[in-house]
N, C-alpha and C positions, 0 to 999 in steps of 0.2 A: 430614523432611528428605530431600533427594535424595541418592542414592548415586553421587556424581560418577564413580566408577570405571566406572559403566556406560556413561558418555557417551564416544563415540569420534569421531574425525575422519571428516567425510563424512556424518554422520547428517544426515537431514532433519529440521529444527525446524517442528513443526506448531502452529498457534495453536489456541485451544479451538473455533473455528469451522470447522476443517477446512483452513484456508489454510495452505500452506507458506510460511514467511517467510524461510526461509534454509537454510544448510547449515553445520554445525559445521566451524569452522576448527580450533580447538583450545580447551581450558581455559585462562582467563586468570586466574591466581592460584586462590585456593581457592574463590571465590564467584560466578564468572562465566564465560560461554561467549562466545568471539570467534567471530562468523559470518564466513564467507568472503566476501570483496567480490565474487568473481567471481558469486556468486548474488544480490547485492543489486541491486535496481532502480536505485539511485543510484551504485553502483560503489564504496561506502564499506564499511569494516569496522563492524559494529554489536555491541553487547554485551547479553548476556541473563543478568540476574541468576539464580542457582540457585534464589531463592525464587519465581520465576516457573513453575518446572517442576511440572507435575502428576504426570507419571510417565514413565519410560523403558522402552521395549520395543525394536523395530527402530528407532524414532524417538524424538526428544525431543519430548514433548507439554507444552504450555503451559496453565496456569490463566487466560491472557489471550486475547481475541480479538486478530485480527490488527491491527485499528485500535488497539487499546489497547497492544499490544506496539510498535508502530511509532511511537506518540506519546511511549513511555517510554524508547526507545533513543537 
């Protein structure tokens, strides 16, 4: 399980293929991240479930490729 306390606003969210898919806006409830719409290609907010997170260091790293993540948000 991901330690949500390590996730901070403005962290890059990186897919498993190395592609940046967005920037953390904030945690939305206990189980998902809301991505900033300013970094979204379509100008919309998107949500990433915490179950998609592989690990958190200086960035949030997902266990999904960018294609899979975008298909699921």
